[in-house]
PyMOL CGO cylinders between C-alpha atoms (Angstrom):
from pymol import cmd
from pymol.cgo import CYLINDER

trace = [
    CYLINDER, -7.01, 12.94, 22.67, -5.75, 13.20, 19.09, 0.3, 1, 1, 1, 1, 1, 1,
    CYLINDER, -5.75, 13.20, 19.09, -3.84, 10.30, 17.56, 0.3, 1, 1, 1, 1, 1, 1,
    CYLINDER, -3.84, 10.30, 17.56, -1.38, 11.08, 14.79, 0.3, 1, 1, 1, 1, 1, 1,
    CYLINDER, -1.38, 11.08, 14.79, 0.53, 9.14, 12.17, 0.3, 1, 1, 1, 1, 1, 1,
    CYLINDER, 0.53, 9.14, 12.17, 2.61, 10.41, 9.25, 0.3, 1, 1, 1, 1, 1, 1,
    CYLINDER, 2.61, 10.41, 9.25, 2.28, 8.45, 6.02, 0.3, 1, 1, 1, 1, 1, 1,
    CYLINDER, 2.28, 8.45, 6.02, 4.90, 8.74, 3.29, 0.3, 1, 1, 1, 1, 1, 1,
    CYLINDER, 4.90, 8.74, 3.29, 2.56, 8.44, 0.33, 0.3, 1, 1, 1, 1, 1, 1,
    CYLINDER, 2.56, 8.44, 0.33, 4.59, 10.26, -2.28, 0.3, 1, 1, 1, 1, 1, 1,
    CYLINDER, 4.59, 10.26, -2.28, 5.12, 12.99, 0.29, 0.3, 1, 1, 1, 1, 1, 1,
    CYLINDER, 5.12, 12.99, 0.29, 4.15, 13.13, 3.95, 0.3, 1, 1, 1, 1, 1, 1,
    CYLINDER, 4.15, 13.13, 3.95, 0.49, 13.20, 4.98, 0.3, 1, 1, 1, 1, 1, 1,
    CYLINDER, 0.49, 13.20, 4.98, -0.23, 13.85, 8.65, 0.3, 1, 1, 1, 1, 1, 1,
    CYLINDER, -0.23, 13.85, 8.65, -3.23, 11.71, 9.50, 0.3, 1, 1, 1, 1, 1, 1,
    CYLINDER, -3.23, 11.71, 9.50, -5.00, 12.67, 12.72, 0.3, 1, 1, 1, 1, 1, 1,
    CYLINDER, -5.00, 12.67, 12.72, -8.11, 11.44, 14.51, 0.3, 1, 1, 1, 1, 1, 1,
    CYLINDER, -8.11, 11.44, 14.51, -9.85, 13.18, 17.41, 0.3, 1, 1, 1, 1, 1, 1,
    CYLINDER, -9.85, 13.18, 17.41, -10.86, 10.13, 19.43, 0.3, 1, 1, 1, 1, 1, 1,
    CYLINDER, -10.86, 10.13, 19.43, -13.41, 11.68, 21.86, 0.3, 1, 1, 1, 1, 1, 1,
    CYLINDER, -13.41, 11.68, 21.86, -15.35, 13.36, 19.04, 0.3, 1, 1, 1, 1, 1, 1,
    CYLINDER, -15.35, 13.36, 19.04, -15.15, 10.21, 16.91, 0.3, 1, 1, 1, 1, 1, 1,
    CYLINDER, -15.15, 10.21, 16.91, -16.53, 8.17, 19.78, 0.3, 1, 1, 1, 1, 1, 1,
    CYLINDER, -16.53, 8.17, 19.78, -19.34, 10.64, 20.42, 0.3, 1, 1, 1, 1, 1, 1,
    CYLINDER, -19.34, 10.64, 20.42, -20.40, 11.26, 16.82, 0.3, 1, 1, 1, 1, 1, 1,
    CYLINDER, -20.40, 11.26, 16.82, -19.86, 7.81, 15.31, 0.3, 1, 1, 1, 1, 1, 1,
    CYLINDER, -19.86, 7.81, 15.31, -21.11, 5.60, 18.12, 0.3, 1, 1, 1, 1, 1, 1,
    CYLINDER, -21.11, 5.60, 18.12, -23.96, 3.33, 16.98, 0.3, 1, 1, 1, 1, 1, 1,
    CYLINDER, -23.96, 3.33, 16.98, -24.67, 5.31, 13.79, 0.3, 1, 1, 1, 1, 1, 1,
    CYLINDER, -24.67, 5.31, 13.79, -21.28, 4.94, 12.10, 0.3, 1, 1, 1, 1, 1, 1,
    CYLINDER, -21.28, 4.94, 12.10, -19.46, 2.22, 14.02, 0.3, 1, 1, 1, 1, 1, 1,
    CYLINDER, -19.46, 2.22, 14.02, -17.73, 0.96, 10.87, 0.3, 1, 1, 1, 1, 1, 1,
    CYLINDER, -17.73, 0.96, 10.87, -16.35, 4.44, 10.18, 0.3, 1, 1, 1, 1, 1, 1,
    CYLINDER, -16.35, 4.44, 10.18, -14.93, 4.63, 13.70, 0.3, 1, 1, 1, 1, 1, 1,
    CYLINDER, -14.93, 4.63, 13.70, -13.38, 1.19, 13.25, 0.3, 1, 1, 1, 1, 1, 1,
    CYLINDER, -13.38, 1.19, 13.25, -11.86, 2.17, 9.91, 0.3, 1, 1, 1, 1, 1, 1,
    CYLINDER, -11.86, 2.17, 9.91, -10.30, 5.36, 11.29, 0.3, 1, 1, 1, 1, 1, 1,
    CYLINDER, -10.30, 5.36, 11.29, -8.65, 3.44, 14.12, 0.3, 1, 1, 1, 1, 1, 1,
    CYLINDER, -8.65, 3.44, 14.12, -7.65, 0.43, 12.01, 0.3, 1, 1, 1, 1, 1, 1,
    CYLINDER, -7.65, 0.43, 12.01, -6.02, 2.47, 9.23, 0.3, 1, 1, 1, 1, 1, 1,
    CYLINDER, -6.02, 2.47, 9.23, -3.95, 4.26, 11.87, 0.3, 1, 1, 1, 1, 1, 1,
    CYLINDER, -3.95, 4.26, 11.87, -2.53, 0.88, 12.85, 0.3, 1, 1, 1, 1, 1, 1,
    CYLINDER, -2.53, 0.88, 12.85, -2.30, -0.71, 9.41, 0.3, 1, 1, 1, 1, 1, 1,
    CYLINDER, -2.30, -0.71, 9.41, -2.50, 1.07, 6.07, 0.3, 1, 1, 1, 1, 1, 1,
    CYLINDER, -2.50, 1.07, 6.07, -1.58, -0.60, 2.74, 0.3, 1, 1, 1, 1, 1, 1,
    CYLINDER, -1.58, -0.60, 2.74, 1.13, 1.93, 1.91, 0.3, 1, 1, 1, 1, 1, 1,
    CYLINDER, 1.13, 1.93, 1.91, 2.03, 0.11, -1.30, 0.3, 1, 1, 1, 1, 1, 1,
    CYLINDER, 2.03, 0.11, -1.30, -1.29, 1.21, -2.83, 0.3, 1, 1, 1, 1, 1, 1,
    CYLINDER, -1.29, 1.21, -2.83, -0.18, 4.83, -2.60, 0.3, 1, 1, 1, 1, 1, 1,
    CYLINDER, -0.18, 4.83, -2.60, 3.13, 4.42, -4.42, 0.3, 1, 1, 1, 1, 1, 1,
    CYLINDER, 3.13, 4.42, -4.42, 1.64, 4.28, -7.92, 0.3, 1, 1, 1, 1, 1, 1,
    CYLINDER, 1.64, 4.28, -7.92, -1.67, 4.49, -9.71, 0.3, 1, 1, 1, 1, 1, 1,
    CYLINDER, -1.67, 4.49, -9.71, -4.24, 7.30, -10.03, 0.3, 1, 1, 1, 1, 1, 1,
    CYLINDER, -4.24, 7.30, -10.03, -4.77, 9.87, -7.29, 0.3, 1, 1, 1, 1, 1, 1,
    CYLINDER, -4.77, 9.87, -7.29, -8.13, 11.42, -6.50, 0.3, 1, 1, 1, 1, 1, 1,
    CYLINDER, -8.13, 11.42, -6.50, -6.58, 14.89, -6.51, 0.3, 1, 1, 1, 1, 1, 1,
    CYLINDER, -6.58, 14.89, -6.51, -5.23, 14.32, -10.02, 0.3, 1, 1, 1, 1, 1, 1,
    CYLINDER, -5.23, 14.32, -10.02, -8.48, 13.31, -11.71, 0.3, 1, 1, 1, 1, 1, 1,
    CYLINDER, -8.48, 13.31, -11.71, -9.41, 15.51, -14.66, 0.3, 1, 1, 1, 1, 1, 1,
    CYLINDER, -9.41, 15.51, -14.66, -12.94, 14.58, -15.66, 0.3, 1, 1, 1, 1, 1, 1,
    CYLINDER, -12.94, 14.58, -15.66, -16.18, 16.50, -15.34, 0.3, 1, 1, 1, 1, 1, 1,
    CYLINDER, -16.18, 16.50, -15.34, -19.09, 14.79, -13.62, 0.3, 1, 1, 1, 1, 1, 1,
    CYLINDER, -19.09, 14.79, -13.62, -22.64, 16.03, -13.92, 0.3, 1, 1, 1, 1, 1, 1,
    CYLINDER, -22.64, 16.03, -13.92, -23.15, 16.90, -10.25, 0.3, 1, 1, 1, 1, 1, 1,
    CYLINDER, -23.15, 16.90, -10.25, -25.71, 19.25, -8.71, 0.3, 1, 1, 1, 1, 1, 1,
    CYLINDER, -25.71, 19.25, -8.71, -23.35, 21.65, -6.92, 0.3, 1, 1, 1, 1, 1, 1,
    CYLINDER, -23.35, 21.65, -6.92, -24.61, 24.49, -4.73, 0.3, 1, 1, 1, 1, 1, 1,
    CYLINDER, -24.61, 24.49, -4.73, -22.51, 27.53, -3.84, 0.3, 1, 1, 1, 1, 1, 1,
    CYLINDER, -22.51, 27.53, -3.84, -22.95, 28.84, -0.30, 0.3, 1, 1, 1, 1, 1, 1,
    CYLINDER, -22.95, 28.84, -0.30, -21.60, 32.12, 1.04, 0.3, 1, 1, 1, 1, 1, 1,
    CYLINDER, -21.60, 32.12, 1.04, -20.82, 32.33, 4.75, 0.3, 1, 1, 1, 1, 1, 1,
    CYLINDER, -20.82, 32.33, 4.75, -20.94, 28.59, 5.36, 0.3, 1, 1, 1, 1, 1, 1,
    CYLINDER, -20.94, 28.59, 5.36, -19.75, 27.36, 8.74, 0.3, 1, 1, 1, 1, 1, 1,
    CYLINDER, -19.75, 27.36, 8.74, -16.67, 25.70, 7.22, 0.3, 1, 1, 1, 1, 1, 1,
    CYLINDER, -16.67, 25.70, 7.22, -15.68, 28.96, 5.53, 0.3, 1, 1, 1, 1, 1, 1,
    CYLINDER, -15.68, 28.96, 5.53, -15.89, 30.76, 8.85, 0.3, 1, 1, 1, 1, 1, 1,
    CYLINDER, -15.89, 30.76, 8.85, -13.72, 28.06, 10.42, 0.3, 1, 1, 1, 1, 1, 1,
    CYLINDER, -13.72, 28.06, 10.42, -11.24, 28.38, 7.56, 0.3, 1, 1, 1, 1, 1, 1,
    CYLINDER, -11.24, 28.38, 7.56, -10.97, 32.13, 8.13, 0.3, 1, 1, 1, 1, 1, 1,
    CYLINDER, -10.97, 32.13, 8.13, -10.25, 31.58, 11.82, 0.3, 1, 1, 1, 1, 1, 1,
    CYLINDER, -10.25, 31.58, 11.82, -7.72, 28.87, 11.03, 0.3, 1, 1, 1, 1, 1, 1,
    CYLINDER, -7.72, 28.87, 11.03, -5.86, 31.10, 8.59, 0.3, 1, 1, 1, 1, 1, 1,
    CYLINDER, -5.86, 31.10, 8.59, -5.59, 33.78, 11.28, 0.3, 1, 1, 1, 1, 1, 1,
    CYLINDER, -5.59, 33.78, 11.28, -3.81, 31.35, 13.60, 0.3, 1, 1, 1, 1, 1, 1,
    CYLINDER, -3.81, 31.35, 13.60, -0.72, 30.91, 11.45, 0.3, 1, 1, 1, 1, 1, 1,
    CYLINDER, -0.72, 30.91, 11.45, 0.67, 28.15, 13.69, 0.3, 1, 1, 1, 1, 1, 1,
    CYLINDER, 0.67, 28.15, 13.69, 1.84, 25.97, 10.82, 0.3, 1, 1, 1, 1, 1, 1,
    CYLINDER, 1.84, 25.97, 10.82, 3.79, 26.55, 7.63, 0.3, 1, 1, 1, 1, 1, 1,
    CYLINDER, 3.79, 26.55, 7.63, 0.84, 26.26, 5.24, 0.3, 1, 1, 1, 1, 1, 1,
    CYLINDER, 0.84, 26.26, 5.24, -2.66, 27.67, 5.19, 0.3, 1, 1, 1, 1, 1, 1,
    CYLINDER, -2.66, 27.67, 5.19, -3.86, 24.16, 4.47, 0.3, 1, 1, 1, 1, 1, 1,
    CYLINDER, -3.86, 24.16, 4.47, -2.46, 22.81, 7.75, 0.3, 1, 1, 1, 1, 1, 1,
    CYLINDER, -2.46, 22.81, 7.75, -3.68, 25.82, 9.72, 0.3, 1, 1, 1, 1, 1, 1,
    CYLINDER, -3.68, 25.82, 9.72, -7.25, 25.29, 8.51, 0.3, 1, 1, 1, 1, 1, 1,
    CYLINDER, -7.25, 25.29, 8.51, -7.20, 21.54, 9.09, 0.3, 1, 1, 1, 1, 1, 1,
    CYLINDER, -7.20, 21.54, 9.09, -5.73, 21.68, 12.58, 0.3, 1, 1, 1, 1, 1, 1,
    CYLINDER, -5.73, 21.68, 12.58, -7.97, 24.53, 13.69, 0.3, 1, 1, 1, 1, 1, 1,
    CYLINDER, -7.97, 24.53, 13.69, -11.03, 22.55, 12.61, 0.3, 1, 1, 1, 1, 1, 1,
    CYLINDER, -11.03, 22.55, 12.61, -9.85, 19.34, 14.25, 0.3, 1, 1, 1, 1, 1, 1,
    CYLINDER, -9.85, 19.34, 14.25, -9.09, 21.06, 17.54, 0.3, 1, 1, 1, 1, 1, 1,
    CYLINDER, -9.09, 21.06, 17.54, -11.95, 23.57, 17.72, 0.3, 1, 1, 1, 1, 1, 1,
    CYLINDER, -11.95, 23.57, 17.72, -14.87, 22.40, 15.58, 0.3, 1, 1, 1, 1, 1, 1,
    CYLINDER, -14.87, 22.40, 15.58, -17.19, 19.99, 17.37, 0.3, 1, 1, 1, 1, 1, 1,
    CYLINDER, -17.19, 19.99, 17.37, -18.12, 18.25, 14.09, 0.3, 1, 1, 1, 1, 1, 1,
    CYLINDER, -18.12, 18.25, 14.09, -14.64, 17.56, 12.67, 0.3, 1, 1, 1, 1, 1, 1,
    CYLINDER, -14.64, 17.56, 12.67, -13.34, 14.12, 13.64, 0.3, 1, 1, 1, 1, 1, 1,
    CYLINDER, -13.34, 14.12, 13.64, -10.33, 13.52, 11.39, 0.3, 1, 1, 1, 1, 1, 1,
    CYLINDER, -10.33, 13.52, 11.39, -7.98, 15.04, 8.81, 0.3, 1, 1, 1, 1, 1, 1,
    CYLINDER, -7.98, 15.04, 8.81, -5.83, 13.64, 5.98, 0.3, 1, 1, 1, 1, 1, 1,
    CYLINDER, -5.83, 13.64, 5.98, -7.70, 10.33, 6.02, 0.3, 1, 1, 1, 1, 1, 1,
    CYLINDER, -7.70, 10.33, 6.02, -6.06, 7.76, 3.68, 0.3, 1, 1, 1, 1, 1, 1,
    CYLINDER, -6.06, 7.76, 3.68, -8.52, 5.99, 1.39, 0.3, 1, 1, 1, 1, 1, 1,
    CYLINDER, -8.52, 5.99, 1.39, -8.38, 3.72, -1.65, 0.3, 1, 1, 1, 1, 1, 1,
    CYLINDER, -8.38, 3.72, -1.65, -10.52, 1.95, -4.23, 0.3, 1, 1, 1, 1, 1, 1,
    CYLINDER, -10.52, 1.95, -4.23, -9.65, -1.37, -5.87, 0.3, 1, 1, 1, 1, 1, 1,
    CYLINDER, -9.65, -1.37, -5.87, -10.43, -2.17, -9.48, 0.3, 1, 1, 1, 1, 1, 1,
    CYLINDER, -10.43, -2.17, -9.48, -12.83, -4.97, -8.49, 0.3, 1, 1, 1, 1, 1, 1,
    CYLINDER, -12.83, -4.97, -8.49, -14.90, -2.52, -6.41, 0.3, 1, 1, 1, 1, 1, 1,
    CYLINDER, -14.90, -2.52, -6.41, -16.16, -0.42, -9.32, 0.3, 1, 1, 1, 1, 1, 1,
    CYLINDER, -16.16, -0.42, -9.32, -17.63, -1.73, -12.55, 0.3, 1, 1, 1, 1, 1, 1,
    CYLINDER, -17.63, -1.73, -12.55, -15.70, -0.61, -15.65, 0.3, 1, 1, 1, 1, 1, 1,
    CYLINDER, -15.70, -0.61, -15.65, -12.85, 0.58, -13.40, 0.3, 1, 1, 1, 1, 1, 1,
    CYLINDER, -12.85, 0.58, -13.40, -10.24, 0.05, -16.11, 0.3, 1, 1, 1, 1, 1, 1,
    CYLINDER, -10.24, 0.05, -16.11, -12.33, 2.00, -18.61, 0.3, 1, 1, 1, 1, 1, 1,
    CYLINDER, -12.33, 2.00, -18.61, -12.44, 4.98, -16.24, 0.3, 1, 1, 1, 1, 1, 1,
    CYLINDER, -12.44, 4.98, -16.24, -8.81, 4.93, -15.06, 0.3, 1, 1, 1, 1, 1, 1,
    CYLINDER, -8.81, 4.93, -15.06, -7.03, 2.94, -17.78, 0.3, 1, 1, 1, 1, 1, 1,
    CYLINDER, -7.03, 2.94, -17.78, -5.23, 0.84, -15.13, 0.3, 1, 1, 1, 1, 1, 1,
    CYLINDER, -5.23, 0.84, -15.13, -5.88, -1.82, -12.51, 0.3, 1, 1, 1, 1, 1, 1,
    CYLINDER, -5.88, -1.82, -12.51, -3.76, 0.01, -9.91, 0.3, 1, 1, 1, 1, 1, 1,
    CYLINDER, -3.76, 0.01, -9.91, -5.79, 1.26, -6.91, 0.3, 1, 1, 1, 1, 1, 1,
    CYLINDER, -5.79, 1.26, -6.91, -7.22, 4.77, -6.86, 0.3, 1, 1, 1, 1, 1, 1,
    CYLINDER, -7.22, 4.77, -6.86, -5.98, 6.53, -3.73, 0.3, 1, 1, 1, 1, 1, 1,
    CYLINDER, -5.98, 6.53, -3.73, -6.40, 9.79, -1.87, 0.3, 1, 1, 1, 1, 1, 1,
    CYLINDER, -6.40, 9.79, -1.87, -6.43, 11.61, 1.46, 0.3, 1, 1, 1, 1, 1, 1,
    CYLINDER, -6.43, 11.61, 1.46, -9.51, 13.38, 2.79, 0.3, 1, 1, 1, 1, 1, 1,
    CYLINDER, -9.51, 13.38, 2.79, -8.65, 16.87, 4.03, 0.3, 1, 1, 1, 1, 1, 1,
    CYLINDER, -8.65, 16.87, 4.03, -11.42, 17.17, 6.60, 0.3, 1, 1, 1, 1, 1, 1,
    CYLINDER, -11.42, 17.17, 6.60, -13.95, 14.59, 7.77, 0.3, 1, 1, 1, 1, 1, 1,
    CYLINDER, -13.95, 14.59, 7.77, -17.04, 15.87, 9.62, 0.3, 1, 1, 1, 1, 1, 1,
    CYLINDER, -17.04, 15.87, 9.62, -20.25, 14.40, 10.98, 0.3, 1, 1, 1, 1, 1, 1,
    CYLINDER, -20.25, 14.40, 10.98, -23.25, 16.67, 10.58, 0.3, 1, 1, 1, 1, 1, 1,
    CYLINDER, -23.25, 16.67, 10.58, -27.03, 16.13, 10.35, 0.3, 1, 1, 1, 1, 1, 1,
    CYLINDER, -27.03, 16.13, 10.35, -26.46, 12.36, 10.60, 0.3, 1, 1, 1, 1, 1, 1,
    CYLINDER, -26.46, 12.36, 10.60, -24.37, 12.40, 7.43, 0.3, 1, 1, 1, 1, 1, 1,
    CYLINDER, -24.37, 12.40, 7.43, -20.66, 11.93, 6.81, 0.3, 1, 1, 1, 1, 1, 1,
    CYLINDER, -20.66, 11.93, 6.81, -19.22, 15.05, 5.20, 0.3, 1, 1, 1, 1, 1, 1,
    CYLINDER, -19.22, 15.05, 5.20, -16.09, 14.91, 3.08, 0.3, 1, 1, 1, 1, 1, 1,
    CYLINDER, -16.09, 14.91, 3.08, -14.48, 18.33, 2.74, 0.3, 1, 1, 1, 1, 1, 1,
    CYLINDER, -14.48, 18.33, 2.74, -11.51, 19.54, 0.74, 0.3, 1, 1, 1, 1, 1, 1,
    CYLINDER, -11.51, 19.54, 0.74, -9.90, 22.89, 1.45, 0.3, 1, 1, 1, 1, 1, 1,
    CYLINDER, -9.90, 22.89, 1.45, -9.18, 24.75, -1.79, 0.3, 1, 1, 1, 1, 1, 1,
    CYLINDER, -9.18, 24.75, -1.79, -7.80, 28.30, -1.76, 0.3, 1, 1, 1, 1, 1, 1,
    CYLINDER, -7.80, 28.30, -1.76, -9.75, 30.20, -4.44, 0.3, 1, 1, 1, 1, 1, 1,
    CYLINDER, -9.75, 30.20, -4.44, -12.39, 27.49, -4.41, 0.3, 1, 1, 1, 1, 1, 1,
    CYLINDER, -12.39, 27.49, -4.41, -14.55, 29.35, -6.92, 0.3, 1, 1, 1, 1, 1, 1,
    CYLINDER, -14.55, 29.35, -6.92, -11.92, 28.70, -9.61, 0.3, 1, 1, 1, 1, 1, 1,
    CYLINDER, -11.92, 28.70, -9.61, -11.77, 24.94, -9.05, 0.3, 1, 1, 1, 1, 1, 1,
    CYLINDER, -11.77, 24.94, -9.05, -12.76, 22.78, -12.01, 0.3, 1, 1, 1, 1, 1, 1,
    CYLINDER, -12.76, 22.78, -12.01, -12.31, 19.27, -10.67, 0.3, 1, 1, 1, 1, 1, 1,
    CYLINDER, -12.31, 19.27, -10.67, -12.63, 19.49, -6.87, 0.3, 1, 1, 1, 1, 1, 1,
    CYLINDER, -12.63, 19.49, -6.87, -16.14, 18.04, -7.11, 0.3, 1, 1, 1, 1, 1, 1,
    CYLINDER, -16.14, 18.04, -7.11, -14.81, 15.05, -9.06, 0.3, 1, 1, 1, 1, 1, 1,
    CYLINDER, -14.81, 15.05, -9.06, -12.10, 14.53, -6.45, 0.3, 1, 1, 1, 1, 1, 1,
    CYLINDER, -12.10, 14.53, -6.45, -14.45, 14.62, -3.46, 0.3, 1, 1, 1, 1, 1, 1,
    CYLINDER, -14.45, 14.62, -3.46, -17.12, 12.56, -5.24, 0.3, 1, 1, 1, 1, 1, 1,
    CYLINDER, -17.12, 12.56, -5.24, -14.59, 9.74, -5.67, 0.3, 1, 1, 1, 1, 1, 1,
    CYLINDER, -14.59, 9.74, -5.67, -13.45, 10.22, -2.06, 0.3, 1, 1, 1, 1, 1, 1,
    CYLINDER, -13.45, 10.22, -2.06, -17.01, 9.50, -0.96, 0.3, 1, 1, 1, 1, 1, 1,
    CYLINDER, -17.01, 9.50, -0.96, -17.15, 6.38, -3.13, 0.3, 1, 1, 1, 1, 1, 1,
    CYLINDER, -17.15, 6.38, -3.13, -13.82, 5.21, -1.69, 0.3, 1, 1, 1, 1, 1, 1,
    CYLINDER, -13.82, 5.21, -1.69, -14.81, 5.75, 1.94, 0.3, 1, 1, 1, 1, 1, 1,
    CYLINDER, -14.81, 5.75, 1.94, -18.18, 4.12, 1.31, 0.3, 1, 1, 1, 1, 1, 1,
    CYLINDER, -18.18, 4.12, 1.31, -16.39, 1.03, 0.00, 0.3, 1, 1, 1, 1, 1, 1,
    CYLINDER, -16.39, 1.03, 0.00, -13.91, 1.00, 2.88, 0.3, 1, 1, 1, 1, 1, 1,
    CYLINDER, -13.91, 1.00, 2.88, -16.59, 1.25, 5.58, 0.3, 1, 1, 1, 1, 1, 1,
    CYLINDER, -16.59, 1.25, 5.58, -19.60, -0.43, 3.99, 0.3, 1, 1, 1, 1, 1, 1,
    CYLINDER, -19.60, -0.43, 3.99, -21.69, 2.67, 4.71, 0.3, 1, 1, 1, 1, 1, 1,
    CYLINDER, -21.69, 2.67, 4.71, -24.15, 3.44, 1.88, 0.3, 1, 1, 1, 1, 1, 1,
    CYLINDER, -24.15, 3.44, 1.88, -23.20, 6.33, -0.40, 0.3, 1, 1, 1, 1, 1, 1,
    CYLINDER, -23.20, 6.33, -0.40, -26.48, 8.10, 0.39, 0.3, 1, 1, 1, 1, 1, 1,
    CYLINDER, -26.48, 8.10, 0.39, -25.15, 8.75, 3.91, 0.3, 1, 1, 1, 1, 1, 1,
    CYLINDER, -25.15, 8.75, 3.91, -22.31, 10.87, 2.49, 0.3, 1, 1, 1, 1, 1, 1,
    CYLINDER, -22.31, 10.87, 2.49, -22.15, 14.51, 1.47, 0.3, 1, 1, 1, 1, 1, 1,
    CYLINDER, -22.15, 14.51, 1.47, -19.27, 16.33, -0.22, 0.3, 1, 1, 1, 1, 1, 1,
    CYLINDER, -19.27, 16.33, -0.22, -17.90, 19.82, -0.38, 0.3, 1, 1, 1, 1, 1, 1,
    CYLINDER, -17.90, 19.82, -0.38, -14.90, 22.00, -1.09, 0.3, 1, 1, 1, 1, 1, 1,
    CYLINDER, -14.90, 22.00, -1.09, -14.29, 25.40, 0.42, 0.3, 1, 1, 1, 1, 1, 1,
    CYLINDER, -14.29, 25.40, 0.42, -12.13, 28.37, 1.25, 0.3, 1, 1, 1, 1, 1, 1,
    CYLINDER, -12.13, 28.37, 1.25, -12.63, 31.23, 3.70, 0.3, 1, 1, 1, 1, 1, 1,
    CYLINDER, -12.63, 31.23, 3.70, -15.30, 32.83, 1.48, 0.3, 1, 1, 1, 1, 1, 1,
    CYLINDER, -15.30, 32.83, 1.48, -17.22, 30.13, -0.36, 0.3, 1, 1, 1, 1, 1, 1,
    CYLINDER, -17.22, 30.13, -0.36, -18.36, 26.55, 0.09, 0.3, 1, 1, 1, 1, 1, 1,
    CYLINDER, -18.36, 26.55, 0.09, -19.57, 24.29, -2.71, 0.3, 1, 1, 1, 1, 1, 1,
    CYLINDER, -19.57, 24.29, -2.71, -21.67, 21.32, -1.64, 0.3, 1, 1, 1, 1, 1, 1,
    CYLINDER, -21.67, 21.32, -1.64, -23.35, 18.36, -3.31, 0.3, 1, 1, 1, 1, 1, 1,
    CYLINDER, -23.35, 18.36, -3.31, -24.60, 14.83, -2.83, 0.3, 1, 1, 1, 1, 1, 1,
    CYLINDER, -24.60, 14.83, -2.83, -22.17, 12.24, -4.26, 0.3, 1, 1, 1, 1, 1, 1,
    CYLINDER, -22.17, 12.24, -4.26, -23.36, 9.87, -6.96, 0.3, 1, 1, 1, 1, 1, 1,
    CYLINDER, -23.36, 9.87, -6.96, -22.05, 6.69, -8.55, 0.3, 1, 1, 1, 1, 1, 1,
    CYLINDER, -22.05, 6.69, -8.55, -24.29, 7.09, -11.61, 0.3, 1, 1, 1, 1, 1, 1,
    CYLINDER, -24.29, 7.09, -11.61, -22.37, 10.17, -12.72, 0.3, 1, 1, 1, 1, 1, 1,
    CYLINDER, -22.37, 10.17, -12.72, -19.22, 8.06, -13.00, 0.3, 1, 1, 1, 1, 1, 1,
    CYLINDER, -19.22, 8.06, -13.00, -20.93, 5.38, -15.06, 0.3, 1, 1, 1, 1, 1, 1,
    CYLINDER, -20.93, 5.38, -15.06, -22.44, 8.01, -17.36, 0.3, 1, 1, 1, 1, 1, 1,
    CYLINDER, -22.44, 8.01, -17.36, -18.93, 9.03, -18.42, 0.3, 1, 1, 1, 1, 1, 1,
    CYLINDER, -18.93, 9.03, -18.42, -18.62, 5.66, -20.15, 0.3, 1, 1, 1, 1, 1, 1,
    CYLINDER, -18.62, 5.66, -20.15, -21.72, 6.05, -22.31, 0.3, 1, 1, 1, 1, 1, 1,
]
cmd.load_cgo(trace, "trace")
């Protein structure tokens, strides 16, 4: 069973959770993640998403150890999703194919946020006290880690996708109380995947 809710956060984001896979993959290990995914479906602070910085709009370079992988599983799934052509955009085709057919994908377009009090020197980084917000393209559980993935056509040309997903990991860690070391990040297309371990220290180093 997949639950679905459309959020008007600037434009429409179609949040979906695959409940059986979430129950299977999150039970005991990531109970707070499961609770968050269900709770935000019922009650999301939509006002946070009406102004303030967006994760996808961040333009800063973080010193992250990024590895490029050819033929990654998510790239193969993206290729299959693009072949389906069920939806209007390649983005939606990839997301829905993964949610419906990949046994590790539990949710798509997950709304997340970070409050100024939750990150030291927040106002120095973002020059505002408005919440940082975003939507995770694809959320997977693999090797006992929570993977945050962002689909990017022509991923090899991306300059700031790592910054975006790094902050997504920080946001979801804050929302669930799960330590950041249990998260992994990546962005991908049908050819390449770029993966790394998220860090909070890289954000603080931008202030030095």
